[in-house]
N, C-alpha and C positions, 0 to 999 in steps of 0.2 A: 844350720843348713838352709832353712826356709828364708832366712834374712837376705840371702843372695838373689832369690827370685829368678828372674830371667838371666841374670848375670852368670849363673852357673854354666849355662850353654855358651855364653860369650867367652868365659874363661877357657872352657874346653876347646872351642873353635880357634881361639887365638893364643893358645899356650905357647906356640913357637915364637910369638912376638913378646908376650909377657915375661918369658924367661930371661929376656935381655935386661929387665929391671931387677933390682934386688927384691928378694922375697918380702922384706919389710915395707918397701915403698909400694909394691903392687898390692899388698894386703891393706896398707893404709889408704890407698886410693879407693879400693872397694868398700872399706869401712865408711869412708866419707860419702862416697857415691850412694850407698844404700842406707845411710843413716843408722848404722849398726851401733847400738849403745854398748858402753862398757858393761862388763858382767864379771861374775866371779867364776873363773874356770880353774878351780883349785886342785886339779888332778895331780899336779906336780908337787905341791906342798907336802902331801902325805906319802910321797914315794920313798921307798926304802932302798931302791937300787938306782943304777945309772939311768937317767932319763934319755930316751932316744931323741934325736933332733927332728925337726919337722920334715926333713927330706926322708928320713927313715920311716916315719909314721905315714907320710904320704905314699910311699912305695907300697906299704902294706895294703892301704885302701885301694890304690891303683891296681895292684895285682889281683886283689879280690874281685873288684868290679870288672876288670878286663877279662878275667878267666871265667866269670860266672854269668855275665850279662852281655847280650848283644846291644841293648840300648844302654850305653854307658851312663848317660845323664840320669835315666830312670833308675839304673842300678846304684849310682852314687846316692841318690835320694833315699832309696830303700835301705841301703846299708847304713847310712848316717843316721837314719831315723829308727833303727832297730836296736835291740839289746846287744847286738854284736859290736856296734861302735863303742858303746859304753864299756864293754868288756875289753876291747882292744886298747882303749885309752886308759885302762886301769893297769898302770905299769908295775903294780905289785903282783899281778897275776902272770901266769905263764902263757896266756893266749897271744899276747903281742909277739912273744919270742917264738 
């Protein structure tokens, strides 16, 4: 989350424009723009059940922040940097569902 820096606010402000691009292209543009390095994000490899797609996962985080925070960007940062994000992204648990 911290890799995006100020771009998090930009993504939020211009979501109506960015949605016209494919998710993969938009993500790739921000990865290049912010020099985000490849990492090991292996939460899917050990998954025993069907893995939700990024739209479904994004909806969970969006609903959580919109329902609980007036400051959406501050809320996103707090949620993504908390134990809750790790638990939501553990698709073997029932928290996501």
